[in-house]
C-alpha positions in Angstrom: 48.0 -29.4 -9.2 51.3 -28.9 -11.1 53.6 -31.9 -10.5 53.6 -34.5 -7.8 54.4 -34.2 -4.0 57.3 -36.5 -4.4 58.9 -34.7 -7.1 58.5 -31.4 -5.3 60.0 -32.6 -2.2 63.0 -34.2 -4.1 63.6 -31.0 -5.6 63.7 -29.2 -2.3 66.6 -31.4 -1.2 68.5 -31.5 -4.6 72.1 -30.8 -3.5 71.7 -31.8 -0.1 74.9 -33.9 -0.1 76.6 -31.0 -1.9 75.9 -28.4 0.5 79.3 -27.8 2.0 78.4 -25.0 4.6 79.8 -25.5 8.0 77.8 -26.8 11.2 77.9 -23.0 12.5 76.2 -21.8 9.3 73.4 -24.1 9.7 72.8 -23.3 13.5 72.7 -19.5 12.2 70.1 -20.5 9.7 68.2 -22.5 12.3 68.2 -19.3 14.9 66.1 -17.5 12.5 64.0 -20.3 11.1 60.1 -20.0 11.4 58.1 -23.2 11.1 54.8 -22.7 9.1 51.6 -23.6 11.4 50.1 -27.0 10.6 47.7 -27.0 7.8 44.3 -27.1 9.2 43.2 -29.7 6.5 46.0 -32.0 7.3 44.6 -35.6 8.1 48.1 -37.1 8.9 51.4 -36.3 10.3 54.9 -37.1 9.0 57.2 -38.2 11.9 61.0 -37.5 11.1 63.6 -39.2 12.7 65.6 -36.8 15.1 68.0 -35.0 13.1 71.6 -35.6 14.2 73.3 -32.4 13.1 72.2 -28.9 12.4 72.3 -29.6 8.8 69.9 -32.4 8.8 67.6 -30.4 11.2 67.7 -27.3 8.8 66.7 -29.4 5.8 64.0 -31.2 7.8 62.5 -28.1 8.6 62.6 -27.0 5.1 61.0 -30.0 4.0 58.2 -29.6 6.8 57.5 -26.0 5.6 57.4 -26.9 1.9 55.0 -29.9 2.9 52.5 -28.0 5.0 52.4 -25.3 2.0 51.5 -28.0 -0.2 48.7 -29.6 2.1 47.4 -26.1 2.5 47.3 -25.5 -1.2 45.0 -28.5 -1.7 42.1 -26.3 -0.3 42.4 -24.2 -3.5 42.4 -27.4 -5.9 39.1 -28.8 -4.7 35.5 -27.4 -5.1 34.1 -25.4 -2.1 31.3 -28.0 -1.9 33.4 -31.0 -1.7 33.0 -33.0 1.6 34.3 -36.2 3.2 32.3 -39.1 3.6 
């Protein structure tokens, strides 16, 4: 696996505080935003606090999608005959 999950998540939000788009811009982005399905190999769930505005909600959903993609990609990293004991 290239890099760590933590560094991947940090890079997603790099510049969050510098994103000067207005609230209406984030509401527009959220109107077309599709969440990825939950990874079928996930064994835990990250509970986010309720976002206080559209900007935080947008980035929360971006992080969720990237996290689900990362967790789903773990299947490719492990051998087919690997099992949980």
